C-alpha positions, 0 to 999 in steps of 0.5 A: 897861546894868548897871554891873557889865558891865565887871567881869565875870569871865565876860566876862574868861574869854571873852576869855581863851578867845578869845585863847588858843584863837584864837591857838593855832588858827593854829598848828594850822591851819598844821600841818594845811595844811603838815604836821608833817614839821618836827616829826617831824624834831625828834622823830626827832632826839631818838629819839622816834617821829615819829607823836607829832607828830600829837598836837601837831597835835590839841592845837593844832587840836582843843583850841583849838576846844574852848577857843574854844567853851568845851566841856570847857575844863579838859581842853582847856586841860590838853592845851594846857598839856602841848603847850606844856611839850613845845614849850618843852622841845623847841624853846625850852629853850636860850633859857629863861633869856635875853632877846631882844636885839631886844625886851628881852623874855623869849626864851620869852614867847610859848610861856609866854603860851600855857602860862600862859593855858591853865593859868589856864583849867585852874584857872578853867574856861570861865565863864558864856559856854560850851557846857559848864560 
């Protein structure tokens, strides 16, 4: 076995893609199965057309699949970054500078992990183990 196998940036990028895309895919599947009515209500409350909720569905479903496969990873990751910025501004903004009293963690750490993981993939690309490079 190659001694540098465990030091592979390409395997690291594959793991990052599987993590960011795979975990976000659950959110997209949830919106696909249960609909986007809740998100549409949030948008309507802000005076924004409800049909824009389908962009979140597409971002969380299609972009996640593309990231997992390593297909157009930079574009798909940029879409995910945009989706997460909007999600943080819409749903998490009041908690942006707070700590979760139950865990001691940053109150918005999960959406930020998705955002920053996708941002890393925007900068690096998919790596060697991808459909498109």
